[in-house]
C-alpha positions, 0 to 999 in steps of 0.5 A: 368178146368170147362170142366174137372169138368163137365166131372167128374161130368157126369162120377160120375152120370152115374156110380151112376145111373148104380149102382142104376139100378143094385141094384133096378133091374131097367132094363127099365132104361137101354136104356136111360143110354146107350144113355147117356154113348154114348154121354158123353165124358168119353171113359171108360164109352163109352166102358163100354156101348158097352160091355154091348151092346154085350150081351144086352138080358142077361144084360137087364135080369140081371137088370130086373128078380128077380132070379139069379144063381149068388151064383153058378157061377164058382162052376159048373164043 
């Protein structure tokens, strides 16, 4: 049971860390977060990290830049 508890704690911490990175635009923390996600025992987080790497430049910009086109996404035809 301790292994499951530790895995769950790691998953919780990593998801909270990522949410914090997004809210606070801390793209400088992305590489360290990706390394932790890769090394963790949570397959969903490993897959998420891989998906982020597929468009790493855009993800890093989204976590760093102050501007966003989010309000217009999906409305441009």
